[in-house]
N, C-alpha and C positions, 0 to 999 in steps of 0.2 A: 694511782702510779701516777708516776712523769708517764712523758712519750714517748721517753729515751729509754725503759727502764724498761716499757711495752715494748722496744721494738729490741732490746737484746733482746730479748725475751723469747720470738719471732726469729731470731737468728738463730741463738741458740739451739731451737724449737725443727727448725729446717735444713742443721749440721746435723742433726739428732735420727731426722729421720730419715738425711740423706746415706748416714753408714745407715739405718738399717736396710735401707733399698741395696745396698750395695753387697752386705749381706744377705739380706735371702732370696735377693734377686739375678746370679749368682749366671750369669747364665751365653756370657758373648760382650765381647768390647762396647760393638752396636748394639742391646742389648741393655749391660751395666748404663752408655751414655742415654737411652732414651728415660729409663727410671731418671736421670739424675735427672736431664730435663722436669722433666714432671715435677717430681718435687722442688725442685730450687721455682719449675712457672707456678703454683700453687701455694708456697706461702711465700712469694715474695705479697702474691695474687691477694692471702687475703687478709699479710698486712697494707696494703694497698689500704683493698674495703675498713680493716681498724681504720685505720689511720686520715680516710676523707670522712667517715662519721666524726672519732672523736675534733679532730678540726673547727668541721660542721659545726658541734655544739659552741665553740672559742665565741666566736660569730654572727648567729641567727642572720637568716636575711630577712626573714617576715619579722615581722616588732611587733609583742602584741598591746593590741591599743582599750586600753579600762575605759569603760562610763565614767557619764560622769558622777553616777552614786555612788563608787566607791572608790 
């Protein structure tokens, strides 16, 4: 899958998780804001980790060195 398709999957997952947190943990406006902030932060952090690993594979810093016999 491409970069943009997986990014859209993370966005949809974050939206669904936000709705689930809003429905399941409805305890007041400040608690809802806290849960929403935690869900969004977790989604962005997971996306950033995936994006860094994905993009690091496109241009690796360490180049394999072949020996003379190979």
